[in-house]
C-alpha positions, 0 to 999 in steps of 0.5 A: 671599119669597112669590110673587103667586100665594101672596099671593093664596092667603093673602089670600083664604083668610084673608078667606073662613075670617074670614068665616066665623067673625065673621058670624055671631059678630058678628051675635050679639055686637051684636044686629044683624041677619046681613045688615047684619054680613054687608054690613060684613064682605064690603066689609071684607073687600074692602079687608082683602084689598087692604090684607092683600096690599099690607101683607104685602108691604111688610112681607116686604120691609122684613124681607128689607132689614133681618133678610135673611130673612121668617122671622117671630119671635113678637114680629114676628107679634105687632107685624105682627098690631097694625100690620096691624089699626091700619091697618084700623081707620082705613080702615073706621070711617067705612063702618061708621058711615055704613052701620049708622047709628050714630055713629063711637064705636059704630062704632069700639067694634065696630071695635076689638071685630073687630079684636081678634078678628082680630088673634087669628085673624091670628096663628092663621092665619098660624102655620098657613099658614106651617106648611102652606105653609113657603117653601124658604129656611125650611127651609134655615135649619132644615137648617143 
């Protein structure tokens, strides 16, 4: 299982790279000032970083208990990303609507757009992260 230091590196690098992509893209897609999308992005990323750490720790513990390993198959990676984004969507909806002065429906559509982006991004980022920083137990499974 990943160490606390590794989980922190994972969460922070995920959010920094994600923000660098989503702020300009979101400002362009929604026709809003980059500053407003930036505030939403940074607050959301802060909440998401905390959620990322807690969620991944819990997910890995469940996988370890159920499967005996934290190695994820493609279907498990999809479920992992969808469940992560669903939980985050519930938490972020009210602050987005309030800050931008938009309806909950508009905030929902915006948040779903961000969630769809982040689901794809999470799949790619986590796959790449696992390749760059594999766990020793995964190397042992490949060698066996």
